[in-house]
C-alpha positions as CSV (number, residue, x, y, z in Angstrom):
1,M,-54.5,17.5,-26.0
2,K,-52.4,18.4,-29.2
3,K,-51.0,15.5,-31.2
4,L,-47.7,16.1,-32.7
5,K,-45.2,13.8,-34.5
6,V,-41.6,15.1,-35.0
7,V,-39.2,13.1,-36.9
8,L,-35.4,13.6,-36.6
9,I,-33.4,12.1,-39.4
10,G,-29.5,12.0,-38.7
11,A,-30.6,11.7,-34.9
12,G,-27.3,9.9,-34.3
13,S,-25.4,12.9,-34.5
14,A,-23.4,13.7,-31.3
15,S,-24.3,17.7,-31.8
16,F,-27.4,17.6,-34.0
17,G,-29.1,14.7,-32.4
18,R,-28.3,15.7,-28.9
19,G,-29.3,19.3,-29.1
20,T,-32.5,18.8,-30.9
21,I,-33.7,16.0,-28.7
22,A,-33.0,18.2,-25.7
23,D,-34.7,21.3,-27.2
24,L,-37.9,19.0,-27.7
25,M,-37.8,17.6,-24.1
26,A,-37.1,21.0,-22.3
27,T,-39.9,22.9,-24.2
28,E,-42.7,23.7,-21.7
29,E,-45.4,24.2,-24.5
30,L,-44.5,20.6,-26.0
31,K,-44.9,18.8,-22.7
32,E,-48.7,19.9,-23.0
33,S,-49.0,17.9,-26.3
34,E,-49.1,14.3,-26.9
35,L,-45.6,14.2,-28.5
36,T,-44.0,11.3,-30.5
37,I,-40.3,11.9,-31.4
38,S,-39.1,9.5,-34.0
39,L,-35.4,9.0,-34.3
40,V,-33.8,7.9,-37.6
41,D,-30.4,7.1,-38.5
42,I,-28.5,4.5,-40.6
43,D,-25.8,4.0,-37.9
44,K,-27.4,1.7,-35.6
45,K,-24.6,2.3,-32.7
46,A,-25.2,5.9,-32.9
47,L,-29.0,5.6,-33.1
48,D,-28.9,3.3,-30.0
49,R,-26.7,5.7,-28.1
50,M,-28.9,8.7,-28.9
51,Y,-32.1,6.5,-27.8
52,R,-30.6,5.8,-24.8
53,L,-29.8,9.6,-24.2
54,A,-33.2,10.5,-25.0
55,N,-34.6,8.5,-22.4
56,L,-32.4,10.1,-19.8
57,L,-33.4,13.5,-21.2
58,K,-37.0,12.8,-21.0
59,E,-36.5,11.9,-17.4
60,R,-34.4,14.8,-16.6
61,Y,-37.3,17.3,-18.1
62,S,-40.2,15.2,-16.9
63,S,-41.3,15.0,-20.4
64,K,-44.3,12.3,-21.6
65,A,-42.9,12.4,-25.2
66,K,-43.0,9.0,-27.1
67,I,-39.7,8.1,-28.4
68,E,-39.4,5.6,-31.2
69,V,-36.3,4.6,-33.3
70,K,-35.8,3.3,-37.0
71,T,-33.1,2.9,-39.3
72,E,-35.7,2.9,-42.2
73,R,-37.2,6.5,-42.4
74,E,-40.1,5.4,-44.4
75,K,-41.5,3.4,-41.3
76,V,-41.9,6.8,-39.3
77,L,-42.8,9.4,-41.7
78,P,-46.4,8.6,-42.2
79,G,-48.2,11.1,-40.1
80,A,-45.2,13.3,-39.3
81,N,-45.9,16.9,-38.7
82,Y,-42.2,18.0,-38.6
83,V,-39.1,16.6,-40.2
84,I,-35.8,17.8,-39.0
85,V,-32.9,16.9,-41.0
86,S,-29.1,17.1,-40.7
87,V,-27.4,14.3,-42.9
88,A,-24.0,13.7,-44.3
89,Q,-21.8,10.6,-45.2
90,K,-18.1,10.5,-44.5
91,R,-18.3,14.0,-43.4
92,W,-14.7,14.9,-42.2
93,Q,-12.9,12.6,-44.8
94,L,-14.9,13.9,-47.9
95,W,-14.5,17.7,-46.7
96,E,-10.7,17.1,-46.5
97,K,-10.9,16.3,-50.3
98,D,-13.3,19.1,-50.9
99,F,-10.5,21.6,-49.3
100,Y,-7.2,19.9,-50.6
101,I,-7.9,18.8,-53.9
102,P,-9.1,22.5,-55.1
103,V,-6.1,24.0,-53.6
104,S,-3.7,21.5,-55.3
105,Y,-5.1,23.0,-58.7
106,G,-4.4,26.6,-57.8
107,F,-7.7,27.6,-56.3
108,P,-6.8,29.0,-52.9
109,H,-10.0,28.9,-50.9
110,I,-10.3,29.0,-47.1
111,F,-12.9,26.3,-46.0
112,G,-14.5,24.3,-48.4
113,E,-18.0,23.8,-46.9
114,N,-20.7,26.2,-48.0
115,G,-18.9,28.2,-51.0
116,G,-16.2,27.8,-53.2
117,P,-15.1,25.1,-55.7
118,G,-15.1,22.3,-52.9
119,A,-18.5,23.2,-51.8
120,A,-20.1,22.4,-55.2
121,F,-19.2,18.6,-54.5
122,H,-20.5,19.0,-50.9
123,T,-23.7,20.5,-52.5
124,L,-24.3,17.5,-54.9
125,R,-23.4,15.0,-52.0
126,S,-26.1,16.6,-49.9
127,L,-28.7,16.9,-52.6
128,H,-28.2,13.2,-53.4
129,L,-29.2,12.5,-49.8
130,M,-31.9,15.1,-49.1
131,I,-34.0,15.0,-52.5
132,P,-34.8,11.3,-51.9
133,I,-35.6,12.3,-48.2
134,C,-38.2,14.7,-49.6
135,K,-39.5,12.5,-52.2
136,D,-40.4,10.1,-49.4
137,M,-42.1,13.0,-47.6
138,E,-44.2,13.8,-50.7
139,K,-45.5,10.2,-50.6
140,L,-45.9,9.7,-47.0
141,C,-46.3,13.0,-45.3
142,P,-46.8,15.7,-48.0
143,E,-48.2,18.3,-45.6
144,A,-45.2,18.2,-43.0
145,L,-42.7,20.9,-42.6
146,L,-39.2,19.9,-43.5
147,I,-36.8,21.9,-41.1
148,N,-33.3,21.7,-42.6
149,F,-29.7,21.9,-41.1
150,T,-28.0,20.1,-43.8
151,N,-25.2,22.1,-45.3
152,P,-24.8,23.8,-47.6
153,E,-27.8,25.6,-46.1
154,S,-29.0,27.8,-49.1
155,R,-28.0,25.1,-51.8
156,V,-29.9,22.5,-50.3
157,C,-32.9,24.7,-49.5
158,L,-33.0,25.9,-53.2
159,G,-32.9,22.2,-54.4
160,V,-35.8,21.3,-52.1
161,S,-37.5,24.5,-53.3
162,K,-37.2,23.7,-56.9
163,L,-37.0,19.9,-57.1
164,T,-39.9,19.1,-54.7
165,S,-43.4,20.2,-53.6
166,I,-42.3,19.9,-49.9
167,R,-42.6,23.1,-47.6
168,S,-39.3,23.8,-46.0
169,V,-37.2,26.2,-43.9
170,G,-33.4,26.3,-43.4
171,L,-32.2,27.0,-39.9
172,C,-28.6,28.2,-38.9
173,H,-27.2,29.5,-35.5
174,G,-24.9,31.9,-37.3
175,A,-27.1,35.0,-36.8
176,F,-26.8,34.2,-33.0
177,E,-23.4,34.5,-33.0
178,T,-23.7,37.6,-34.8
179,L,-26.1,38.7,-32.1
180,D,-23.5,37.5,-29.4
181,A,-20.7,39.7,-31.1
182,I,-22.9,42.8,-31.1
183,S,-24.0,42.3,-27.8
184,R,-20.3,42.2,-26.4
185,I,-19.4,45.2,-28.4
186,L,-22.2,47.2,-27.2
187,E,-21.8,46.0,-23.8
188,K,-25.7,45.5,-23.6
189,P,-27.8,42.4,-23.0
190,K,-28.8,40.5,-25.9
191,A,-32.5,40.4,-24.7
192,D,-32.5,44.2,-25.2
193,I,-30.9,44.3,-28.7
194,D,-33.3,43.8,-32.0
195,L,-31.3,42.8,-35.1
196,T,-32.5,43.1,-38.6
197,I,-30.6,40.9,-41.0
198,G,-30.5,40.3,-44.5
199,G,-28.5,38.2,-47.0
200,I,-27.7,34.6,-48.0
201,N,-26.7,31.9,-45.3
202,H,-23.2,32.6,-43.9
203,F,-23.3,35.9,-45.7
204,H,-25.8,37.9,-43.9
205,W,-25.6,41.6,-43.0
206,V,-26.9,43.5,-40.0
207,L,-29.0,46.2,-41.7
208,Q,-30.4,47.7,-38.4
209,I,-29.7,47.6,-34.4
210,H,-32.4,48.8,-32.3
211,S,-33.0,48.7,-28.5
212,R,-36.0,46.7,-27.7
213,S,-36.7,48.6,-24.6
214,D,-37.0,52.2,-26.2
215,G,-36.6,51.6,-29.8
216,K,-33.5,53.6,-30.1
217,D,-31.2,53.0,-33.2
218,L,-27.8,51.6,-31.8
219,Y,-25.9,51.5,-35.2
220,P,-24.4,55.1,-34.4
221,E,-22.9,53.8,-31.1
222,F,-21.8,50.6,-32.5
223,H,-19.9,52.6,-35.2
224,Q,-18.2,54.5,-32.5
225,R,-17.3,51.4,-30.6
226,M,-15.7,49.8,-33.4
227,K,-13.4,52.7,-33.9
228,E,-12.3,52.3,-30.3
229,S,-11.1,48.5,-30.5
230,D,-10.8,45.7,-32.7
231,W,-13.0,43.7,-30.2
232,G,-11.0,40.5,-30.9
233,L,-12.7,40.0,-34.3
234,D,-10.9,38.2,-37.0
235,R,-9.2,40.2,-39.6
236,L,-11.6,39.2,-42.5
237,T,-14.7,40.2,-40.5
238,R,-13.2,43.6,-39.7
239,C,-12.0,44.4,-43.2
240,M,-15.8,43.4,-44.3
241,Y,-17.1,46.0,-42.0
242,E,-14.8,48.4,-43.2
243,L,-15.4,48.0,-46.6
244,F,-19.1,47.9,-46.6
245,G,-20.1,49.7,-43.6
246,F,-22.3,46.9,-42.1
247,F,-21.4,44.2,-39.8
248,T,-21.4,40.5,-41.0
249,Y,-21.5,37.4,-39.5
250,P,-18.3,37.3,-37.7
251,A,-16.8,34.1,-39.1
252,A,-14.0,34.2,-41.3
253,S,-14.4,30.5,-42.3
254,H,-17.7,31.2,-43.7
255,I,-18.1,34.8,-45.0
256,G,-14.6,34.2,-46.7
257,E,-16.1,31.4,-48.9
258,Y,-18.1,34.0,-51.0
259,V,-15.4,36.6,-52.1
260,S,-12.0,36.5,-54.0
261,F,-10.0,38.2,-51.4
262,A,-10.4,36.0,-48.3
263,Y,-7.4,34.0,-48.5
264,N,-4.9,36.9,-48.9
265,I,-6.3,38.3,-45.6
266,C,-6.8,35.1,-43.3
267,G,-5.3,32.2,-45.1
268,P,-6.9,28.7,-45.0
269,V,-9.2,28.7,-42.0
270,F,-9.8,24.7,-42.5
271,L,-6.3,23.9,-41.5
272,K,-6.6,26.1,-38.2
273,W,-9.7,24.0,-37.3
274,G,-7.5,20.9,-36.9
275,L,-8.8,19.0,-39.9
276,G,-6.0,17.2,-41.7
277,E,-3.5,14.4,-41.3
278,V,-2.2,15.4,-38.3
279,S,-5.7,14.9,-36.6
280,Q,-6.0,11.6,-38.2
281,R,-3.0,9.9,-36.4
282,I,-4.2,6.6,-34.8
283,G,-4.5,7.2,-31.1
284,A,-4.6,10.9,-31.4
285,K,-6.7,12.9,-28.8
286,A,-8.2,16.3,-29.3
287,S,-6.2,17.4,-26.2
288,E,-3.1,16.8,-27.9
289,Y,-3.5,18.9,-30.9
290,V,-5.0,22.5,-30.4
291,Y,-5.2,24.9,-33.3
292,T,-5.6,28.6,-32.7
293,V,-8.3,30.3,-34.8
294,E,-7.8,34.1,-34.3
295,G,-9.9,35.3,-31.5
296,K,-10.4,31.7,-30.4
297,P,-7.6,30.2,-28.8
298,G,-7.2,26.5,-28.4
299,Q,-9.7,25.0,-30.5
300,P,-9.6,21.2,-30.9
301,S,-9.8,19.2,-34.1
302,Y,-13.4,19.3,-35.3
303,H,-13.2,15.6,-36.3
304,L,-11.7,14.5,-32.9
305,W,-14.1,16.6,-31.0
306,S,-17.2,14.9,-32.7
307,E,-15.9,11.5,-31.9
308,E,-15.0,12.5,-28.2
309,E,-18.5,13.9,-27.9
310,A,-19.8,10.6,-28.9
311,D,-17.7,8.7,-26.7
312,K,-18.9,11.1,-23.6
313,I,-22.5,10.5,-24.6
314,Q,-21.9,6.8,-24.6
315,R,-20.1,6.7,-21.2
316,V,-23.3,8.4,-20.0
317,V,-25.6,6.1,-21.4
318,E,-23.6,3.3,-20.1
319,G,-23.9,4.7,-16.5
320,K,-20.0,5.2,-16.4
321,E,-20.5,8.9,-15.9
322,P,-23.6,11.1,-14.7
323,L,-25.6,13.1,-17.1
324,T,-24.2,16.6,-16.9
325,E,-25.4,20.1,-17.6
326,E,-23.5,20.4,-20.6
327,L,-25.0,17.2,-22.4
328,A,-28.7,18.1,-20.8
329,Q,-28.8,21.6,-22.0
330,P,-30.9,22.7,-24.9
331,S,-29.4,24.3,-27.9
332,R,-30.1,27.5,-29.3
333,E,-31.3,26.4,-32.3
334,L,-34.7,27.6,-33.8
335,A,-36.4,24.2,-34.5
336,A,-38.4,23.9,-31.4
337,P,-39.3,27.5,-31.1
338,I,-40.6,27.6,-34.6
339,I,-42.5,24.3,-34.3
340,C,-44.2,26.2,-31.1
341,D,-44.7,29.4,-33.0
342,I,-46.8,27.6,-35.6
343,E,-48.6,25.1,-33.4
344,F,-49.6,27.9,-30.5
345,D,-50.0,30.6,-33.0
346,H,-47.2,32.8,-31.4
347,K,-47.1,35.5,-34.2
348,K,-43.5,35.8,-33.1
349,K,-40.7,37.4,-34.8
350,E,-37.7,34.9,-35.1
351,L,-34.2,36.4,-36.0
352,S,-33.2,34.3,-38.9
353,V,-34.6,31.9,-41.3
354,N,-33.6,30.7,-45.0
355,V,-36.4,30.5,-47.1
356,P,-37.5,31.8,-50.6
357,N,-37.4,35.4,-51.1
358,E,-41.2,35.6,-51.2
359,N,-42.7,39.2,-52.0
360,L,-39.1,40.2,-52.3
361,A,-38.2,40.3,-48.7
362,I,-34.7,41.5,-50.0
363,S,-36.0,43.8,-52.9
364,N,-32.9,43.6,-55.1
365,L,-32.5,39.7,-55.0
366,P,-34.4,37.4,-57.2
367,E,-37.8,36.1,-55.7
368,D,-36.9,32.4,-56.0
369,A,-33.5,32.9,-54.4
370,I,-33.1,31.6,-50.8
371,V,-32.4,34.3,-48.3
372,E,-31.7,34.6,-44.9
373,V,-34.0,37.1,-43.2
374,P,-36.1,37.5,-40.1
375,A,-39.5,36.0,-40.3
376,Q,-42.8,36.2,-38.6
377,V,-44.1,32.7,-37.7
378,D,-47.7,32.2,-36.8
379,A,-50.3,29.2,-37.3
380,E,-50.3,30.0,-41.2
381,G,-46.5,29.5,-41.6
382,I,-43.2,31.2,-41.8
383,H,-43.5,34.6,-43.4
384,P,-40.3,36.3,-44.5
385,I,-40.1,39.9,-43.2
386,K,-39.3,42.6,-45.9
387,V,-35.9,44.0,-45.2
388,G,-35.6,46.3,-48.1
389,P,-32.5,46.4,-50.6
390,L,-29.0,45.3,-49.8
391,P,-26.2,47.9,-50.8
392,E,-25.7,46.9,-54.3
393,V,-22.2,45.6,-54.0
394,L,-23.4,43.1,-51.4
395,A,-26.3,42.3,-53.6
396,A,-24.1,41.5,-56.5
397,I,-21.9,39.2,-54.4
398,C,-25.3,37.4,-53.2
399,R,-26.6,37.4,-56.9
400,N,-23.4,35.6,-58.2
401,Q,-23.7,32.9,-55.4
402,I,-27.3,32.6,-56.3
403,S,-26.4,32.0,-59.9
404,I,-23.9,29.4,-58.8
405,Q,-26.5,27.8,-56.6
406,N,-29.2,27.5,-59.4
407,L,-26.5,26.1,-61.7
408,L,-25.7,23.3,-59.1
409,V,-29.3,22.5,-58.7
410,E,-29.8,22.1,-62.3
411,A,-26.6,20.2,-62.6
412,Y,-28.0,17.8,-59.9
413,R,-31.4,17.5,-61.6
414,Q,-29.9,17.0,-65.2
415,R,-27.0,15.2,-64.0
416,S,-24.7,17.3,-66.0
417,K,-21.1,17.8,-65.7
418,K,-21.2,20.8,-68.3
419,L,-23.7,22.9,-65.7
420,L,-21.3,21.6,-62.9
421,L,-18.5,23.4,-64.7
422,H,-20.5,26.1,-65.2
423,A,-21.0,26.5,-61.5
424,L,-17.4,26.1,-61.0
425,I,-16.1,28.7,-63.4
426,L,-18.5,31.2,-61.5
427,E,-16.7,30.9,-58.2
428,P,-14.5,34.0,-57.5
429,I,-11.4,32.3,-56.9
430,V,-11.6,30.0,-60.0
431,D,-9.2,31.5,-62.7
432,S,-8.7,28.7,-65.2
433,V,-11.3,26.7,-67.1
434,D,-8.6,24.1,-68.0
435,R,-7.8,23.6,-64.2
436,A,-11.3,23.7,-63.3
437,K,-12.1,20.9,-65.5
438,K,-9.3,18.7,-64.4
439,M,-10.3,19.3,-60.7
440,M,-14.0,18.5,-61.4
441,E,-13.0,15.0,-62.8
442,H,-10.6,14.3,-60.1
443,L,-13.2,15.1,-57.3
444,L,-15.8,13.3,-59.4
445,K,-13.5,10.1,-59.4
446,L,-12.4,10.5,-55.9
447,E,-15.9,10.9,-54.4
448,A,-18.0,8.9,-56.9
449,D,-19.5,6.5,-54.3
450,Y,-21.3,9.7,-52.7
451,L,-22.3,11.7,-55.9
452,P,-24.9,11.4,-58.4
453,E,-23.5,10.1,-61.6
454,L,-22.9,13.1,-64.0
455,H,-22.6,12.7,-67.8
């Protein structure tokens, strides 16, 4: 029987932890292995809640997995085959600063998570958490594969690639949302649609659409249908398609972080997600405050949603409510499938991974960049599939972001304010060096407890 150890760091998360545990418990092939799942989180209450949920999921799926919990990752990393990570500190409070402070200095971005001036500070905070985890892996489980969900995905993966010796892959469900939209527009089942995407995380482009059943090129039909309706797409996604002729990740909050014109088209998506002072009022409930995202009516506050998901799990583990199908269902993330692809040599094509651009999978982007492309996965590992060049305008936008990513990784490595400033002034919406300097100092001071000290 195959012996496997999977460590989940950040397991207390009501979203990442719950979904990943369900994936591991529900996967039939893993039930045939001697599987140990190690849950790690510094929040003891959240960790206990997820441990109790894990045992309920183990029973639900008739899994024989051994479950262990620790607040110190060093105690469970030895012997790990896979380390799955999603970590952040004070995520919502710091995200508000990442968003509102740049806006106050005249930089009108739309989301502040993975691109734009606010995301530079998100990057430094995430690297400050992730690189020490990787350094521990170098000492305690150097052969393990790191499966990263920590954002900003591309920037974190680049830091891991350049600053450590750990093998890693970054995963994101964005490409599945793209597949969902294309399936809806073509009115064809997802199982019969084969996509080839290429780009960087949250800025991937559908380069090919084919029918799995007969190999037919479906892009001509897709173009025709896009002429007939707006299909409920947000204005920015529609604009990008009309500008560049290829379909992209249909989420204005993400694709808009990499271009200068997003704010003028869709405004600050961050506010529409219900983050901000209103959602923080003492006693507020998600059901009281709903915000309309174009094409997605009635979206609750992200912050309140995460709190209420944790409360829902707590009621279940205390036996006050039954384990629902919603809480038990697996996610559609690729961590468990990729583990099985490697362990059981599936030689399977996976829709989307974030990995170094080895052998120029995207031929007009740098080889050491982190790209989002399909991959073939087998016992030898994860092999990015060559998708050719991007249209030059899209490659240019990606190359600018790749330069920003490299500067931020170097700013972290050298603890350099100067390199941080260089990264900031490369952002498409930053139009003043003086205001960028003032904004940088302001955010460095406000977030000092969560950032590396820069000089």
